[in-house]
N, C-alpha and C positions, 0 to 999 in steps of 0.2 A: 349130728345132722350133716348131710353131704352138702357142701358148698360148689356150685359149678366154679369153673376155672375158664379165663377166657384169654385169648392173646390180646397184646396191646392195641394191634389194628383194629381188632374187632370193637372194643371200647371205644376208640376214636371213630369208628364208622357209627357206632350207635349214638354218641354225642352228636355227630354231623346230623344224623336223620333227624335227632330232636330239634337241633338248630333250624333246619330246613324246614321242618313242618310248622314252626311256629311263625304264625302270621305278623306278630310285632316285629320279629327280627328280619322277615322277608324284605320290608321297606322302611327304614328308619333313617332321620336326620339328626345329626349329631354336631353340636357347637364344641369346639375346641381349639386349642392353639397346635399349630403345627411346629413338629419337633423331629429331627434327625431326618431331613426329606433328602431322598436320594433318587435319582434319574439313572437307571441302569441302561447298559449299552441295548439290551433288547426293547427299550422304550417304555418299560414298565415303572411306575412311580411307586417307591415303597416310603412309608413316613408313619409318625406316631402323632395321634391326638391326645392331648392331656389337659387337665384343668387343675385345680389346687388339690385335688383328692384322688386323681387316678390317671391311668394313661390306658390307650388302647392302640393295638398295631392295625395298620391299615394297607392296602394295596390299590393301586388303580393303575389297571391294564392300559395297553397302549393304544386300544381304540377309544377308550374313554378319554385319556389324558390328551389326545391328538384334538378333541373338541373344547378344552379350555381356551378361555379367551384372556387370561391373564398368568404371570409367572408366580406359581407359589413359593412362598419363602419361609425360611425358620422364623417363628416368633409371628406369623401372622395369623390373626383369628378368623376362622373359616366356618361354614356351614357344609358338612360332607353327607351326600345322599347315598344309601347303598343298602347291602344286607349284610348281616352277621352271620356267618357260619364257621365251621370248625376246618382248619387245615388238617387233613387226617393224617399226612406223613408225620407233623409235629406235635398233633395233638394239641395245638393252641387255636384259639378263636381269634378271628381278625374281622374288620370292617373291609368288604369289597366295595370301594368306593366308584360309584357310577358318574357323580356330577359333584362338583365343588364351586361355591361361591365366595367371596369375603363377606364376612360378618359384619353387618351395619352400612355399607356401601356396595353399589353393583358391581359385579365383576367387570364390565365394559369400563367403568371409570377407573377402576384399580389397572387394568390394562393399559388405558391411555396414559396415566399418571407414570407407570413403569417405563413405558416406550419413550415417553416424552423424557424423562431423566436419563435415560440410556443413551439416546440420540443427542442430547444437549451436550452430555459429558464427551461424545466423541466428537463435538464440534461441527455438527450439521447444521445448527441454527447460527453459526457465527455470521455476523454482518460481513466478514472480510471475503466470505464467497459469494455474496450476493452479486450479480450480474446486471446491469444498466439495460433498460429496455429500450429497443430501438425507437428514434425519433419518428421515423417515417416506414413502418413495418411494409415490405412489399407483399409478403406472405405470411399468413396467420392461421395456425394450427389450432383447431378445436377439439378438445378430447372429451368428450361427455357423450349421453344418450342421444341417439337421433330421433327418440320419442318423447324427450321430455320437453316441458316448457322452457328450459332454460335454453336450449339451443336457438328457439325462434327469438327470444329477447336478446340474445348474442349476434345473431344474423341481423335482426331489425337495427340495433344500435351500430353496428358495425357499417352496415349499409347507409345509415343515414349519417354518420360523422366522418367515415373515410372511405368512398366508394373505390378509391383507386387501389385499395390493397386486395388481394386474392385470399379468400377464406378456405381452407381446407379442413374437412369434418371426418375426422377419426371416430367412427363410432363405436363405444364401448359399453358394456353395462356397467353403471355406477352405484348396484346395490346387489348384495348377496355374496356368497362364496366365491363366485367367479369373478367378481367385479375387480378384486386387486391384480390379480395376474393380467386381465386385459388392460386396466389402466396402466401397469409398468410397462406391459409389451408395447403398449401404443406410444409411450415417452420414448423407449429404446428405438422404435421403428423411426420415429421422426428425427432422431439425432444420426441414427446410422445412414439415412438417406438424404439428410439436411433438407426436409420438405418444406420447412417455413423459418422465418426471422424469429419468430416468439411463439410460445405454446400457451395457450389457455385451457385449463383444465378445471372441472369442477361440475356442481349440479345443484338443483334448486334445495329449498330447505326440507326439513324431516326431524325425525326423532335422530336420536345418538346411533340407533341400530343402523338407521337408513343411511347415516352419513359415514357408517363404520369403515367402507372401504378406503376412504381417505386417512384413516388412522393406522393403517396398514405399513408395517415397516417394508415391505418389499415396493410399495408407490413411494414411500419418503425417501429410499435411497436412489431410486430411478431420478427422483426431481433432483436430489443434491448432485448426482453424476450427469446431469443433463449440460450439455454444452450450449445449448439453446437456452435462453432467459425462460423463465417459468413463471406464470400467474396463477395463483391458486384461488379459485372464486367458488367457494363450498358455502350453501345454505344461504342464511341470514347473517345479518350483522352481529348478534350475540354468539353464532357458532363459530367455534376456534378448531380446527383440525391439525393433527401432525402435519398435513401438507402445507397448512399455512405457515407454519414456523420453517419449514426447510426451503418453501418457495422462495424466488428472488423477489417476487411483489405479491402481497396479500390482498385481496380484493374483498369486499364485504359481501358483496352479491356476484352472481354472472353477469348482470348487466353492469354492475361497477367494473367488474373486471374488464369487459368490451370498451368501456370509457376510459380506463387507464391505458389500455394496448393502442387504440386509435386516437390519432389526433382529430379534433373538431375542424372539419372543412369552413364552417362559417368563420371560425377563429383565424384559419389560415388565409381565407378570402381577405378578412379586415386587416391582417398583418401584410398581406401583400398590397393591398390597396395604400395603407400607410407607407410601406416602402416605396411604392410607385410615386405617392405625393412627395416624399422626400427626395427622391433622386430627380424629379420633375424640378423641383425647388432649387436644387442644388445645382443642376443644369442651367436653369435659367439665370442664377446668380452668376455661374462662370461665363456665361454668356454676355451678362451684363458688364462685367469685369473686363473680359476680352474686348468688347466694344470702345469702352472707355480708355483703354491703354491703347487701342488702336488710333483713336481720335487724339491722343496726347502724342503719340507720335507721328500722326500726320501732320500737327501743328509745329514740329520741329523744324529748324532752319536745314539740318542736314538733308531733311527728305525732300525740303524744296528747291534747293540748289546744293550740289556736291562741294562748290567752291566754299561755301561757308564753313565747312567740315575741314576742309583743308587749311584755311585760315586759323581756326581755332586749334588746330592741330601744331601749326606754326607758332602761334603765341604760346602754347604750353611747351614746344622744344625751345625755343628762346628762354622761357622762365626756368627750365630745369637747367639749360647750358650755364647760365648766369649763376645759379646755385652752386652747381659743379666747380666752376671755377672760383668761386669765392671760398668753396669748401677744400678746395685743393690747394689755394694760397693760405688759408689759415693753418693748413697741415704743415707747409714748408716752414712757416715762420715758427711752429712750435718746434719742428724738428731742428732748425737753426739754433734757436734759443737754447734746446737742451744740448746740441753739440758744443756750443760756447761754454756753457757751463761745466760738462765734462772734461773740455780741453784745460780750463783754467784749474781744476781739480787734479788732472794730472800734472800740469805745469808745475804747481805748488808743492807736489809731492816728488819733483825730479831731484835727484842728487846734486845736479847742477846750482840748482838755489841754494842747497846748504852750504857749497863751497864759496859762494858769494859772501857767505857771513862770516868767513875765515876759517872754516875747516878745511882738511885735506885728506884726501884718500891714499893708502899706502899699499903699493902691490909689489910682490915679487915675481917676475915674470907676468903670467896672465892671472896670476893668483891673488886676489884681495886680502890682506891682512885683516883678521878680525880678533887676534890673541898674539902676545908675545911670545907664545910658543910656536907660532906660525914661522919664525925668522931666526937666525943665528947671528953670532958677533961676526962682523966682517963681511956679511952679505949686503948687496948694493939692492938699494928700495927705490922705487920710482915713486914721487910724492905728487899726487894731481892736485893742483891748486885750482883757483876760478880761472886763472889766465893763462895757466902752462902747467909744465911739470918740471920737478927739480928731482935730481939724481942724488942720493945719499947713501953713506956707507954706514953699516951699524957698529959703532964702537963699544957700546954698552947696552946691556938690557936690564931693567930695574921692574920687577914684578910688585905691582901695588899690593898692599895688606887687604885685609878682608874689609876694613872700613874705609881703605882710601876712596878718596873721590866724593865721599858723603858731602852733602852741604849741611853744615851746621846750622842750627835754629837760633837765630839772634834772640 
């Protein structure tokens, strides 16, 4: 029996037609774990879905991948929706994924946590980067929707609390795909032109999808790079967005944001009145002390008659003169006593006093003899005594022994 012979491409095409004609494979949702996830320069995503028993090759083209709201990672369990068909060139079947979501939690929640972890690791949430709000803002920029209820609450509270400030509205969309670039652009515009002292951005409450513009990375980075302090006021108290973490101050609601930015004029008036009362009391006290001092000065004799002042100064001069003379006299007495003691001590050490006790000094010429080696036999010496000088000739020199002249103990 003759068996037909086919080309490889014919068989692959045949199998592809079979896959494409099967309605079950035309739209199927598959649960699995991501593996070998790669993003090519073309923008297409290639990966493998696997479970404990098998694996399935998958591809997601750039158009579908651009709609992902989270970042797929290896090991993540997902639900992949698409069609299964044969890639004719390789003869391998694979899933052409059109949509993907995390298994068990929403894709927005995963995207939120991923971006939060990424920006936290980069330091965008650090307190060191937070800027203080101005105490008395002259200009306030509000970046929100001009049609929402939030702007009306903000303007009402700002007008009530601090009407001195000038409010500049930068209208943007706060929901939808166009919202993030508009919000980021408004923040960038406010900084480039320095239109305000502080920025308030946010919107009213809603679902996570409604608030998603404030979870966008572009908005977060513009807030972080803003040189003007930014207050994030998104949703209600339980709603926390990425913008809240990056902003310098987080407000629970748009109304609360307006309260944080603008000082309360009633409180300011109260503080001014208290300051005025304290200043008036301090001034009154100072005036009272000045009056008392003036009265005390007016009662002094020096103001009643200049002669009294001169008389008092004369008495003071006489007293100081007597003290100066007495001190000088005591000083001279101490100096004289010291001089006498020094003169007596010097006289006691005079060689002439030693001669009075029977000693003599021998000299040859102008040289004083201190040793037997300082003279020779036959030399004439001058012996200085207490009452005169005797001339004598050396007839003999006797040198004392080592122990000579010592006094023996009795």
